[in-house]
Backbone as numpy.savetxt, mean C-alpha at the origin, in Angstrom:
# Nx Ny Nz CAx CAy CAz Cx Cy Cz
-33.88 -26.98 -15.58 -33.76 -26.60 -13.91 -32.39 -25.37 -13.53
-32.51 -24.53 -13.02 -31.72 -23.76 -12.32 -30.82 -24.77 -11.30
-29.61 -24.06 -11.89 -28.42 -24.67 -10.75 -27.94 -23.86 -9.66
-28.24 -24.21 -8.50 -28.42 -23.22 -7.25 -26.88 -23.46 -6.75
-25.71 -22.09 -7.11 -24.50 -22.80 -6.45 -24.07 -22.15 -5.00
-23.04 -22.89 -4.40 -22.96 -22.52 -2.96 -22.50 -21.28 -3.06
-22.47 -20.48 -1.51 -22.13 -19.39 -1.88 -20.72 -18.92 -1.57
-19.68 -18.51 -1.67 -18.27 -18.34 -2.18 -17.85 -16.69 -1.69
-16.50 -16.95 -0.81 -16.15 -15.72 -0.70 -15.28 -15.57 -2.16
-14.10 -16.58 -2.31 -13.53 -15.89 -3.28 -12.94 -17.07 -3.88
-12.70 -17.08 -5.17 -12.37 -17.92 -6.07 -11.20 -17.97 -6.89
-10.60 -18.86 -7.55 -9.76 -18.77 -7.93 -9.45 -18.62 -9.66
-9.59 -18.00 -10.23 -10.02 -17.92 -11.84 -9.04 -18.23 -12.51
-9.44 -19.30 -13.64 -8.76 -20.51 -14.36 -7.84 -19.52 -15.01
-6.74 -19.49 -14.80 -5.13 -19.08 -16.08 -5.56 -19.36 -17.23
-6.03 -20.13 -17.44 -6.39 -20.64 -18.87 -7.31 -19.76 -19.18
-8.63 -19.59 -18.81 -9.42 -18.46 -19.29 -8.70 -16.94 -19.58
-8.11 -16.60 -18.32 -7.80 -15.49 -18.37 -6.96 -15.09 -19.59
-6.17 -16.54 -20.06 -5.43 -15.57 -21.30 -5.85 -15.87 -22.77
-6.97 -16.40 -22.61 -8.07 -16.36 -23.49 -8.21 -14.80 -23.69
-8.83 -14.16 -22.44 -9.25 -12.95 -22.60 -8.08 -11.86 -22.73
-7.08 -11.82 -22.53 -5.51 -10.78 -22.06 -5.54 -11.36 -24.01
-5.97 -12.71 -24.95 -5.64 -12.40 -26.15 -6.70 -11.75 -27.16
-7.90 -12.02 -26.42 -8.66 -11.24 -27.25 -8.60 -9.92 -26.90
-8.30 -9.22 -25.71 -8.71 -7.86 -25.63 -7.42 -7.07 -25.64
-6.23 -7.86 -25.93 -4.57 -6.60 -25.96 -4.08 -7.19 -26.89
-3.05 -6.06 -27.30 -2.66 -6.20 -29.03 -1.24 -7.01 -28.58
-1.57 -8.13 -27.76 0.15 -9.22 -28.11 -0.52 -10.72 -27.91
0.36 -11.10 -27.77 0.67 -13.21 -27.84 0.59 -13.18 -26.47
0.17 -13.58 -25.12 0.05 -14.53 -24.24 0.53 -15.64 -25.05
1.59 -16.31 -23.96 1.70 -18.01 -24.47 1.22 -18.59 -23.53
1.43 -17.96 -22.59 1.17 -18.68 -20.52 0.76 -18.04 -19.43
-0.43 -18.29 -19.09 -0.67 -17.09 -18.15 -0.42 -18.61 -16.80
0.02 -17.81 -15.14 -0.14 -18.75 -14.26 0.09 -17.27 -13.36
-0.77 -18.24 -12.44 -0.92 -16.93 -10.77 -0.01 -16.94 -9.89
0.16 -15.63 -9.92 1.66 -15.19 -9.53 2.13 -14.77 -8.12
0.55 -14.57 -7.31 0.92 -13.97 -5.64 -0.89 -13.70 -5.83
-1.40 -13.91 -4.22 -2.78 -13.78 -3.94 -2.22 -13.05 -2.38
-3.01 -12.14 -2.14 -3.20 -10.60 -1.79 -3.98 -9.65 -1.19
-4.17 -8.70 -1.57 -4.90 -7.56 -1.41 -5.94 -7.91 -3.27
-4.99 -8.65 -3.85 -5.19 -8.57 -5.12 -4.90 -9.88 -5.71
-5.16 -10.64 -6.72 -4.59 -11.30 -7.54 -4.03 -11.50 -8.33
-2.94 -11.80 -8.67 -1.81 -11.49 -9.90 -1.27 -12.25 -10.69
-1.84 -12.27 -11.97 -1.11 -13.33 -12.88 0.04 -12.74 -14.11
0.41 -13.77 -14.18 1.96 -13.41 -14.73 1.30 -14.30 -16.19
1.72 -12.68 -17.43 1.42 -13.82 -18.97 2.81 -13.06 -19.35
3.32 -14.55 -20.15 3.91 -14.64 -20.75 4.27 -14.23 -22.13
4.76 -13.27 -22.61 4.43 -13.59 -24.67 6.11 -14.36 -25.12
6.53 -14.12 -26.27 7.50 -14.05 -26.96 8.84 -13.51 -26.72
8.43 -12.56 -26.67 9.69 -11.46 -25.61 9.29 -10.80 -24.43
8.03 -10.31 -24.16 8.37 -10.07 -22.94 7.25 -10.49 -21.22
6.97 -10.04 -20.39 6.03 -10.56 -19.52 5.30 -9.50 -19.17
3.97 -9.81 -18.25 2.83 -8.65 -18.02 2.53 -9.15 -16.74
1.65 -8.12 -16.15 1.01 -8.58 -14.82 -0.10 -8.54 -14.79
-1.40 -9.46 -14.73 -2.90 -9.22 -14.97 -3.09 -8.88 -13.62
-3.55 -7.91 -13.03 -4.16 -8.03 -11.28 -5.61 -7.81 -11.66
-6.09 -8.37 -10.46 -7.57 -8.88 -10.65 -8.09 -8.77 -8.91
-8.90 -7.45 -8.99 -9.20 -7.44 -7.52 -9.89 -8.50 -7.29
-10.59 -8.58 -5.62 -11.44 -9.05 -5.41 -12.65 -9.03 -5.28
-13.90 -9.00 -5.01 -14.54 -8.67 -5.21 -15.31 -7.90 -4.03
-16.20 -6.62 -4.51 -16.46 -5.88 -3.06 -15.44 -5.17 -2.64
-14.49 -4.92 -2.96 -13.39 -4.38 -2.24 -13.31 -2.89 -2.70
-13.45 -2.48 -3.38 -13.73 -1.45 -4.47 -14.41 -1.00 -5.71
-15.39 0.21 -5.91 -15.81 -0.35 -7.12 -15.11 0.25 -8.19
-15.87 0.11 -9.54 -15.25 0.45 -10.55 -14.57 2.10 -10.93
-15.56 2.88 -9.96 -15.31 4.23 -9.83 -13.87 4.37 -9.36
-13.59 3.67 -8.37 -12.26 4.06 -7.21 -11.21 3.09 -8.39
-11.82 1.94 -9.34 -10.08 1.57 -10.21 -10.07 2.08 -11.29
-11.11 3.04 -11.88 -10.84 3.91 -12.69 -10.09 5.34 -13.18
-10.65 6.23 -11.15 -9.68 6.91 -10.68 -8.29 6.37 -10.18
-7.32 5.56 -10.03 -6.71 4.86 -9.70 -5.94 4.77 -10.88
-6.30 4.80 -12.03 -5.72 4.43 -13.19 -5.57 5.51 -13.84
-6.21 6.81 -13.66 -6.48 8.03 -13.97 -5.29 8.65 -13.38
-5.40 8.41 -11.93 -3.93 9.26 -11.53 -2.67 8.66 -11.78
-2.41 7.39 -12.16 -1.36 6.78 -12.71 -1.03 7.20 -14.05
-1.97 7.62 -14.80 -1.51 7.99 -16.49 -0.84 8.94 -15.73
-1.72 10.09 -14.62 -1.82 11.59 -14.28 0.08 11.24 -14.11
0.18 10.88 -13.28 1.41 11.44 -12.80 3.01 10.54 -13.69
2.38 9.83 -14.88 3.22 9.59 -15.58 3.52 10.92 -16.78
2.64 11.13 -16.89 2.46 12.69 -17.70 3.17 13.47 -17.40
3.86 13.59 -15.92 4.20 14.66 -15.09 5.39 14.29 -14.73
5.93 12.82 -15.39 7.73 12.41 -15.15 7.65 11.69 -13.88
6.89 11.16 -13.52 6.97 10.50 -12.28 7.13 8.84 -13.09
8.00 8.15 -12.65 8.60 6.87 -13.18 7.71 5.79 -12.34
6.24 5.80 -13.08 5.04 4.69 -12.52 5.17 2.98 -13.51
5.29 2.41 -12.89 4.36 1.34 -14.10 3.35 1.57 -14.63
3.63 1.49 -15.69 1.66 1.67 -16.35 0.79 0.64 -16.93
-0.04 1.05 -17.05 -0.86 -0.14 -17.58 -1.43 -0.18 -18.94
-1.12 -1.33 -19.64 -1.39 -2.06 -20.42 -3.07 -1.13 -21.62
-2.82 -0.82 -22.66 -4.79 -0.55 -23.40 -4.99 -1.79 -23.77
-6.25 -1.62 -23.85 -6.54 -2.63 -24.39 -7.01 -1.97 -25.75
-7.57 -2.81 -26.58 -7.68 -2.85 -28.46 -8.91 -1.77 -27.92
-9.67 -1.77 -27.26 -10.68 -0.23 -27.64 -10.43 0.96 -26.67
-8.79 1.03 -26.67 -8.36 2.16 -25.77 -8.80 2.39 -24.68
-9.54 1.30 -23.66 -9.51 1.61 -22.31 -8.80 0.37 -21.20
-8.74 0.43 -20.29 -7.33 -0.34 -19.66 -8.47 -1.08 -18.74
-9.43 -0.99 -18.25 -10.46 -1.65 -17.24 -11.45 -3.01 -18.00
-10.81 -3.45 -17.18 -12.12 -4.89 -17.55 -12.54 -5.26 -16.43
-14.31 -6.23 -16.62 -14.99 -6.59 -16.03 -15.15 -8.36 -15.67
-14.81 -8.92 -14.61 -14.80 -10.39 -14.42 -16.42 -10.31 -13.37
-17.34 -10.94 -14.09 -18.15 -11.64 -13.80 -17.98 -12.72 -12.75
-17.87 -13.21 -11.39 -16.90 -14.37 -10.94 -18.44 -14.61 -9.91
-18.41 -15.71 -9.09 -19.08 -15.97 -8.79 -19.59 -15.68 -7.72
-18.56 -14.87 -6.76 -18.50 -14.11 -5.46 -19.02 -12.62 -5.88
-19.14 -12.41 -7.26 -19.69 -10.91 -7.66 -18.31 -9.78 -8.37
-18.23 -9.06 -8.77 -17.69 -8.34 -9.88 -15.85 -8.09 -9.22
-15.49 -8.54 -10.57 -14.18 -7.92 -10.30 -13.30 -7.52 -11.44
-12.57 -6.87 -11.11 -11.71 -5.89 -11.91 -10.45 -6.07 -12.63
-9.78 -6.14 -13.97 -8.94 -6.94 -14.21 -8.19 -5.61 -14.44
-6.66 -5.18 -14.82 -5.94 -4.05 -15.62 -4.55 -5.15 -15.80
-4.00 -4.84 -16.99 -2.75 -5.16 -17.58 -1.70 -4.68 -17.25
-0.91 -4.31 -16.18 0.09 -4.16 -15.96 1.90 -4.01 -17.24
2.42 -3.18 -17.38 3.75 -3.19 -17.98 4.75 -3.73 -16.78
5.86 -5.05 -17.24 6.49 -5.61 -16.24 7.44 -4.73 -15.66
7.73 -4.30 -14.55 8.81 -3.21 -13.89 10.18 -3.89 -14.10
11.17 -3.16 -14.45 12.41 -3.35 -14.56 12.84 -3.52 -13.26
14.44 -4.38 -13.18 15.02 -4.26 -11.69 16.83 -5.37 -11.79
17.61 -4.19 -11.20 18.33 -4.59 -10.97 18.95 -4.88 -9.16
20.49 -4.38 -8.97 20.75 -4.82 -7.58 20.84 -3.03 -7.09
20.18 -2.01 -7.95 20.77 -0.94 -7.51 19.56 -0.21 -7.02
20.17 0.29 -5.49 19.48 0.96 -4.46 19.45 2.12 -4.45
19.09 3.11 -4.44 19.50 4.56 -4.13 18.25 5.31 -3.56
18.43 5.00 -2.25 17.34 5.72 -1.32 17.04 7.03 -1.33
18.43 7.63 -1.66 18.02 9.21 -1.87 16.83 9.07 -3.08
17.01 8.88 -4.31 16.11 8.73 -5.45 14.62 8.65 -4.75
14.70 7.13 -4.14 13.47 6.70 -3.60 12.60 7.76 -2.92
13.37 8.82 -1.43 12.61 9.82 -1.26 12.36 10.51 -2.37
13.20 11.02 -3.38 12.24 12.43 -4.18 11.28 11.82 -4.66
11.64 10.43 -5.53 10.26 9.95 -6.50 8.69 10.29 -5.43
9.43 9.97 -3.75 7.86 10.21 -3.30 7.21 11.47 -2.96
8.42 12.52 -2.93 7.71 13.97 -2.70 7.64 14.15 -4.07
8.10 13.52 -5.01 7.30 14.08 -6.06 5.53 13.90 -6.53
5.56 12.31 -6.23 5.14 12.42 -6.58 3.50 13.14 -5.30
3.82 13.64 -4.41 3.10 14.37 -3.42 3.02 15.71 -4.07
4.25 16.54 -4.71 3.81 17.74 -4.88 3.24 17.45 -6.67
3.61 16.47 -7.31 2.77 16.81 -8.61 0.91 16.61 -8.16
0.42 15.20 -7.55 -0.86 15.04 -6.99 -1.61 16.48 -6.33
-0.73 17.53 -5.93 -1.12 18.95 -5.05 -1.32 19.47 -6.34
0.04 20.24 -7.65 -0.16 20.93 -8.81 -1.75 20.28 -9.55
-1.83 18.23 -9.96 -2.72 18.08 -10.36 -4.43 18.07 -9.90
-4.20 18.65 -8.17 -5.61 18.83 -7.59 -6.53 17.48 -7.84
-5.17 16.10 -7.91 -5.66 15.05 -7.67 -7.00 14.32 -6.55
-7.85 13.85 -7.02 -9.25 13.45 -6.62 -9.21 12.33 -5.79
-9.83 11.78 -4.83 -9.35 10.00 -5.07 -11.30 10.07 -3.79
-11.84 8.48 -4.62 -12.95 8.50 -3.77 -13.20 7.57 -2.83
-11.69 6.99 -2.57 -11.79 5.90 -1.13 -11.69 6.33 -0.22
-12.09 5.75 1.10 -11.73 5.99 2.29 -11.03 6.61 2.45
-10.16 8.33 2.79 -9.16 8.51 3.32 -8.12 7.75 4.74
-6.93 7.41 4.50 -6.29 6.98 4.71 -6.37 7.50 6.73
-6.72 7.46 7.38 -7.29 8.51 8.89 -7.63 7.39 10.16
-8.10 8.05 10.70 -8.85 6.84 11.87 -9.15 6.00 11.93
-10.21 5.82 10.82 -11.33 4.21 11.13 -9.98 3.36 9.96
-9.38 3.80 8.68 -8.66 3.20 8.36 -7.49 2.51 9.31
-6.74 3.57 10.10 -5.98 3.05 10.81 -6.48 2.44 12.15
-7.43 2.72 12.40 -7.10 2.58 14.22 -8.62 1.52 14.39
-9.60 2.30 14.09 -11.11 1.86 14.37 -11.52 0.17 13.75
-11.34 0.45 12.69 -11.68 -1.13 11.72 -10.33 -2.14 11.58
-9.41 -1.92 11.43 -8.26 -2.94 11.88 -8.57 -3.52 13.69
-8.96 -2.37 15.02 -9.00 -3.44 16.11 -9.96 -3.54 16.43
-11.11 -3.37 15.34 -12.29 -4.60 15.13 -12.34 -5.76 14.78
-11.60 -5.86 13.58 -11.56 -6.56 13.39 -10.17 -7.75 13.90
-9.65 -7.43 14.70 -8.49 -8.40 15.99 -9.57 -8.72 16.59
-10.38 -7.78 17.29 -11.13 -7.83 18.05 -11.81 -9.24 17.90
-13.13 -9.01 16.65 -13.51 -10.21 16.22 -13.08 -11.62 15.89
-11.47 -11.64 15.64 -10.94 -12.72 15.69 -10.61 -13.81 16.49
-10.72 -12.57 18.03 -10.82 -13.56 19.26 -9.63 -14.26 20.13
-8.74 -13.34 18.86 -7.89 -14.10 19.24 -6.25 -13.41 20.42
-7.13 -12.05 20.63 -6.54 -11.26 21.53 -7.19 -11.16 22.69
-6.51 -10.54 24.42 -7.82 -10.21 25.78 -7.88 -9.08 24.94
-9.65 -8.85 25.27 -9.63 -7.48 25.28 -9.04 -6.45 25.97
-8.57 -6.01 26.96 -7.20 -5.65 27.35 -6.51 -4.74 27.36
-5.81 -5.87 25.74 -4.56 -5.77 25.32 -5.34 -5.00 23.70
-6.28 -5.29 23.15 -6.73 -4.01 22.59 -6.91 -2.69 22.51
-7.97 -2.87 23.98 -8.12 -1.47 24.69 -7.07 -0.86 25.21
-5.66 -1.05 25.19 -4.34 -0.59 25.39 -3.77 -0.16 24.35
-3.95 -1.48 23.15 -3.80 -0.40 21.80 -4.32 1.02 21.29
-5.58 0.21 21.41 -6.98 1.76 20.95 -6.19 2.73 21.88
-6.00 3.20 23.23 -5.80 4.36 24.18 -4.88 4.82 23.45
-3.81 4.15 23.30 -2.29 4.73 22.90 -2.66 5.23 21.27
-2.76 4.28 20.43 -3.16 4.81 18.72 -4.21 6.63 18.90
-4.84 6.11 19.84 -5.63 7.69 20.03 -5.16 8.53 20.53
-4.46 8.47 21.83 -2.71 9.44 22.18 -2.01 9.88 20.96
-1.71 9.16 20.31 -0.90 9.33 19.17 -1.64 10.18 18.00
-2.73 9.57 17.65 -3.75 10.31 16.41 -4.29 11.66 16.73
-4.23 12.22 18.03 -4.49 13.27 18.42 -3.28 14.44 18.59
-2.05 13.86 19.00 -1.59 14.89 18.36 -0.53 14.79 17.17
-1.11 13.97 16.67 -1.20 14.44 14.77 -2.02 15.33 14.62
-2.88 15.08 14.96 -4.20 16.19 14.21 -3.89 17.23 14.96
-3.41 17.26 15.70 -3.36 18.22 16.44 -2.26 19.22 16.42
-1.38 18.77 15.54 0.28 19.79 15.48 0.19 19.56 13.43
-0.52 18.90 13.03 0.16 18.91 11.51 -1.34 19.42 10.91
-1.09 20.24 9.89 -2.41 21.31 9.67 -2.36 19.71 8.72
-4.32 20.06 8.67 -4.96 19.00 7.16 -4.77 19.58 6.16
-4.11 20.02 5.66 -4.00 20.69 4.49 -2.21 20.75 3.69
-2.76 20.78 2.46 -1.51 20.28 1.47 -0.66 21.46 1.93
0.70 21.19 1.74 1.38 20.30 1.12 1.78 19.18 2.68
1.24 18.99 3.86 1.21 18.18 4.69 0.85 17.08 4.77
-0.70 17.52 3.87 -1.92 15.97 3.79 -2.21 16.42 2.33
-2.78 15.41 1.72 -3.04 15.28 0.37 -3.14 13.80 -0.07
-2.98 13.34 -1.70 -2.68 12.12 -2.11 -1.80 11.64 -1.80
-1.38 10.49 -0.81 -0.35 9.28 -1.03 -0.93 7.82 -1.72
0.53 7.98 -2.17 0.84 5.85 -2.79 -0.13 4.69 -1.90
0.64 5.36 -0.55 0.20 4.98 0.66 0.22 3.33 1.14
1.58 2.91 0.18 1.99 1.54 0.42 3.36 1.68 0.30
4.48 2.65 -0.26 5.67 2.74 -0.04 6.44 2.44 0.75
7.13 0.94 0.16 8.25 0.04 0.66 8.60 -1.22 -0.20
9.91 -1.39 -0.43 10.50 -2.07 -1.15 10.03 -3.18 -1.58
8.99 -3.53 -1.66 8.18 -4.36 -2.41 7.22 -4.18 -3.27
7.43 -2.37 -3.47 6.31 -2.02 -4.27 7.23 -0.76 -5.16
8.45 -0.77 -5.18 9.23 0.21 -5.72 10.57 -0.61 -5.88
10.89 -0.69 -7.11 12.26 -1.10 -7.68 13.18 -0.29 -8.40
14.29 -0.66 -8.31 15.30 -0.11 -9.24 15.82 -0.57 -10.71
16.02 0.41 -11.45 17.11 -0.02 -11.77 17.81 0.62 -12.50
19.45 0.74 -12.61 20.38 1.69 -12.89 20.11 2.63 -12.09
19.46 2.46 -10.58 19.53 3.35 -9.90 18.29 4.44 -10.05
17.52 3.96 -10.79 16.31 5.28 -10.86 14.86 4.28 -10.67
14.27 4.54 -9.68 13.07 4.07 -8.91 11.68 3.78 -9.66
11.23 2.81 -9.52 9.95 2.79 -10.70 9.27 2.22 -9.35
8.09 3.01 -8.93 6.78 2.62 -8.31 5.62 1.68 -8.55
4.78 1.57 -8.10 3.87 0.68 -8.45 3.54 0.35 -7.45
1.87 -0.56 -8.26 0.92 -0.75 -6.80 0.43 -0.01 -6.68
-1.01 0.37 -6.66 -0.88 1.89 -5.85 -2.51 1.50 -5.36
-2.76 0.13 -5.14 -4.20 -0.19 -4.79 -4.11 0.67 -3.21
-3.31 0.46 -1.83 -3.71 1.17 -1.16 -4.06 2.82 -0.95
-4.21 3.51 -2.03 -3.86 4.85 -2.30 -5.10 5.47 -1.42
-4.89 7.04 -1.23 -5.72 7.19 -0.41 -5.00 8.85 -0.27
-5.89 9.77 0.75 -5.87 10.98 0.81 -5.45 10.98 2.56
-4.12 11.54 3.05 -3.45 10.85 3.98 -2.50 12.26 4.50
-1.98 11.67 5.62 -0.89 12.50 5.89 0.44 11.98 5.53
0.94 13.88 4.75 2.41 13.12 4.06 3.12 11.59 4.59
3.29 12.81 6.17 4.25 11.77 6.84 4.31 10.37 7.48
3.03 9.85 7.46 2.28 8.35 6.91 3.02 7.39 5.96
2.73 8.51 4.72 3.33 8.09 3.70 5.23 7.43 3.46
6.00 8.34 4.37 7.60 7.72 4.84 7.41 7.07 5.81
6.59 7.29 6.89 6.60 6.24 7.51 6.04 4.76 7.42
5.52 4.19 6.28 5.34 2.86 5.68 6.28 2.93 5.47
7.88 3.04 5.01 9.04 2.45 4.64 9.64 2.44 6.09
9.62 3.34 7.05 10.40 3.21 8.39 9.52 1.87 8.72
8.41 1.78 9.21 7.57 0.77 9.50 8.10 -1.20 8.89
8.24 -0.68 7.62 8.55 -1.99 6.81 10.29 -2.40 7.29
11.36 -1.31 6.90 12.68 -1.79 6.99 12.74 -2.38 8.86
11.62 -1.71 9.48 12.07 -1.75 11.24 11.91 -3.19 11.36
11.11 -3.99 10.47 10.67 -5.60 11.04 12.29 -6.43 10.61
12.96 -6.22 9.71 14.04 -6.80 9.62 15.22 -6.07 10.86
15.09 -4.98 11.08 16.46 -3.62 11.35 15.97 -2.78 12.49
15.52 -3.24 13.78 14.89 -2.50 14.63 15.83 -1.25 14.72
16.84 -0.88 14.41 17.85 0.34 14.54 17.78 0.86 13.20
16.89 0.37 12.10 17.17 1.41 10.72 16.74 3.15 11.28
15.85 3.13 12.02 15.59 4.57 12.29 16.83 5.40 12.78
17.28 4.99 13.05 19.11 5.48 13.20 20.26 4.80 11.86
20.06 4.46 10.71 20.19 3.77 9.96 21.28 5.11 8.63
22.04 4.96 8.08 21.93 6.26 7.07 21.52 5.95 5.84
20.79 4.80 5.82 19.95 4.57 4.62 18.62 5.58 5.19
17.90 5.49 6.21 17.05 5.98 6.56 17.41 7.36 6.39
18.29 7.91 7.05 18.56 9.34 6.76 18.58 9.74 5.41
19.10 9.13 4.00 19.27 9.05 3.20 17.80 8.98 2.21
17.09 8.89 2.50 15.93 8.57 2.36 14.87 9.41 2.68
15.40 10.39 3.47 14.49 11.19 4.29 15.05 12.96 3.60
16.57 13.02 3.25 16.89 13.54 2.86 16.54 13.84 1.23
16.55 12.65 0.57 15.83 12.74 -0.89 14.54 13.26 -1.15
14.06 12.87 0.59 12.26 13.22 0.52 12.72 15.30 0.61
13.23 15.18 1.34 13.30 16.94 1.86 14.12 17.61 0.41
14.69 17.29 -0.13 15.17 18.03 -1.67 13.70 18.63 -2.41
13.27 18.16 -2.01 11.52 18.15 -2.40 10.96 19.35 -2.28
10.98 18.77 -0.69 10.27 19.36 0.30 10.86 19.37 1.87
10.77 19.95 1.77 11.35 19.99 4.14 9.50 19.70 5.24
10.46 18.93 5.92 9.58 18.37 6.57 9.66 19.32 7.46
8.63 19.03 8.26 8.36 20.17 9.94 9.04 19.72 10.72
9.13 20.11 11.81 10.25 19.55 12.99 8.15 19.01 13.42
6.90 19.17 13.58 5.94 18.61 13.90 5.78 16.51 13.48
6.19 17.23 11.79 6.01 15.73 11.22 6.88 14.65 11.33
8.33 15.70 11.24 9.36 14.37 12.19 8.98 13.87 13.02
8.30 14.17 14.06 8.07 13.47 15.60 7.46 12.96 15.16
6.46 12.51 13.85 5.43 12.39 14.11 5.79 10.54 13.88
6.72 10.68 12.77 7.21 9.44 12.17 6.91 7.77 12.96
7.23 7.73 14.24 7.34 6.96 14.76 5.55 6.57 15.37
5.15 7.78 15.79 3.78 7.42 15.47 2.96 6.46 14.41
3.38 7.34 13.43 2.89 6.63 12.24 3.19 5.44 11.44
4.77 5.02 12.47 4.89 3.92 12.00 3.76 2.66 12.94
4.21 3.05 14.16 2.75 2.51 15.26 1.43 2.20 14.61
0.71 3.20 14.20 -0.43 2.96 13.43 -0.46 1.94 12.71
0.59 2.29 11.27 0.82 1.27 10.15 1.02 -0.06 10.60
1.65 -0.28 12.04 1.66 -1.09 11.96 0.04 -1.68 12.77
-0.60 -1.06 13.45 -2.69 -1.48 13.77 -2.50 -1.60 12.40
-2.83 -0.67 11.38 -3.41 -1.08 10.27 -3.07 -2.32 9.85
-1.71 -3.07 9.81 -1.32 -4.78 9.07 -1.57 -5.39 9.97
-2.39 -5.57 10.95 -2.91 -6.51 11.50 -4.37 -6.63 11.03
-4.84 -5.50 11.49 -6.77 -5.81 10.79 -6.38 -6.30 9.23
-5.35 -6.46 8.42 -4.86 -6.29 7.06 -4.84 -8.18 6.98
-4.30 -8.14 8.20 -3.85 -9.53 8.14 -5.42 -10.14 8.57
-6.00 -10.17 9.01 -6.96 -11.04 9.68 -8.18 -10.94 7.99
-8.10 -9.38 7.77 -9.01 -9.38 6.65 -8.57 -10.30 5.58
-7.27 -10.38 5.44 -7.34 -11.07 3.76 -7.24 -12.78 4.19
-7.54 -13.06 5.65 -7.64 -14.21 5.58 -8.37 -15.13 5.83
-9.94 -13.91 6.10 -11.25 -14.29 5.27 -11.67 -14.47 3.82
-10.95 -14.43 2.94 -10.86 -14.20 1.90 -9.94 -15.04 1.04
-8.73 -15.46 1.35 -7.43 -15.69 1.05 -6.64 -16.70 1.50
-6.51 -16.91 3.33 -5.76 -17.68 4.06 -6.67 -18.24 4.57
-5.93 -19.48 5.34 -6.14 -19.96 6.33 -5.86 -19.06 7.95
-6.76 -19.52 9.02 -6.63 -19.03 10.45 -5.59 -19.74 10.81
-4.65 -21.15 10.51 -3.51 -21.44 11.15 -2.80 -20.84 11.63
-2.73 -19.49 10.67 -1.19 -18.58 10.77 -1.67 -17.29 11.40
-2.90 -16.85 11.83 -3.46 -15.63 12.27 -3.68 -16.46 13.87
-2.63 -16.41 14.79 -2.79 -17.44 16.35 -2.04 -16.02 17.02
-2.48 -16.11 18.49 -2.69 -15.53 19.39 -0.89 -15.55 19.25
0.28 -16.53 19.09 1.57 -15.90 19.07 2.18 -14.89 18.15
1.10 -14.80 17.15 1.52 -13.94 15.61 0.83 -12.58 15.98
-0.48 -12.90 16.76 -0.67 -11.77 16.73 0.12 -10.61 18.25
0.26 -11.18 19.03 1.61 -11.13 20.28 2.51 -10.12 19.76
3.16 -11.17 18.39 4.29 -11.03 18.21 4.16 -9.15 17.47
3.22 -9.18 16.97 2.69 -7.07 15.73 2.27 -6.22 16.81
1.61 -7.06 17.99 1.69 -5.82 19.55 2.76 -5.36 19.89
4.13 -5.97 19.68 4.91 -5.80 20.36 5.67 -5.02 19.13
5.58 -4.95 18.26 6.17 -4.02 17.07 5.14 -2.76 17.58
4.10 -2.69 17.56 3.25 -1.79 17.83 4.12 -0.76 19.05
4.30 -1.94 20.03 5.13 -0.87 21.33 5.98 -0.27 21.22
6.95 -1.15 20.34 8.47 -0.79 19.92 8.07 0.85 19.22
7.06 0.90 18.41 7.23 2.50 17.74 6.52 3.28 18.30
5.52 2.76 19.47 5.15 3.78 20.66 5.92 4.25 20.90
6.89 3.70 22.28 8.09 3.80 22.49 9.10 4.89 22.10
9.23 4.95 20.40 10.00 5.49 20.21 9.14 7.31 20.18
8.18 7.14 20.23 7.59 8.23 19.82 8.01 9.01 21.13
7.40 8.16 22.14 7.40 8.92 23.37 8.94 9.27 23.74
9.63 8.64 23.06 11.29 9.04 23.85 11.76 9.76 22.78
10.95 10.77 22.43 11.18 12.54 21.26 12.83 12.50 21.06
13.36 12.55 22.57 15.05 13.05 22.31 15.83 12.78 21.12
15.11 10.82 21.00 16.35 9.98 20.14 16.07 10.69 18.37
14.88 11.17 18.59 14.39 11.24 17.20 15.36 12.47 16.61
14.82 13.81 17.76 15.59 14.90 17.41 17.03 14.92 17.57
17.90 13.74 17.98 19.11 13.90 17.85 19.74 13.55 16.57
18.64 12.74 15.79 18.85 12.30 14.76 18.39 13.09 13.84
17.90 14.20 13.66 18.21 15.34 12.64 18.35 16.41 12.66
19.59 16.39 14.52 20.30 17.65 14.48 19.26 18.50 15.45
18.31 17.99 15.91 17.71 19.21 16.67 18.44 19.72 18.03
């Protein structure tokens, strides 16, 4: 008699079984495997007698096999062009990606080397590596099948997810949508949708996805990559650091980061002016992300009205910054 399984949204894969797979697929001998983190992917730490590795396992139905293969191809291409990226590890058959048939559907695994880290933090070099990724991707004509980081990803989908959560009044959501469309309209009317202003982006450049070792940055976690305005790429870091320090946009660290980027490519005035707007749109994206991940591997306890109202205040903060462009112009000496 065939066993019928109850439908699932997500499963936690057995570290023991994953370790067996790793030891059979790779030219290494793992001694221990443990679940390291859960989020857009599940990440497992693999310990050998000498090294640590990290196995990234996707959630089912997020991206296709082709999407993940493109991501690996792009990482390897950037590595060839002397961009310091986290390297994927080859299997014995010289491929990188492998498939896991879970109860909820197909999931994909890639093993990565551990990223070295020390206490150094050179934001000028961080800005440079972001610009070099953009420069290298334009030179290589990198193609991405994933949805571009534009209106649907930044506004339409996240606000729909927040609306379905029923944690905010529709009037609040409509206000965010109206202001987001206002900013998006300004962006698309003033920044050309062509290289070097638009193109391949990592999509998630912040201190959690870029470590320093002896002042040299190494970037990893390309899971949010896609075609986007390059100013959005820069604004992600502004958005992230401003959660700790609302005055970060006026700080020497932010200026150092932008200076590093501009050592490779100068931003236009319109790109500079758009940075707070893109940070606000990143905040909308984040609100939708929190709702989406809650459906997979978090409880609804944390996604309540208090949490979302706090996120709305962060959106309003960046929107107000964008509206008061005089402060931004002074920051850049315009």
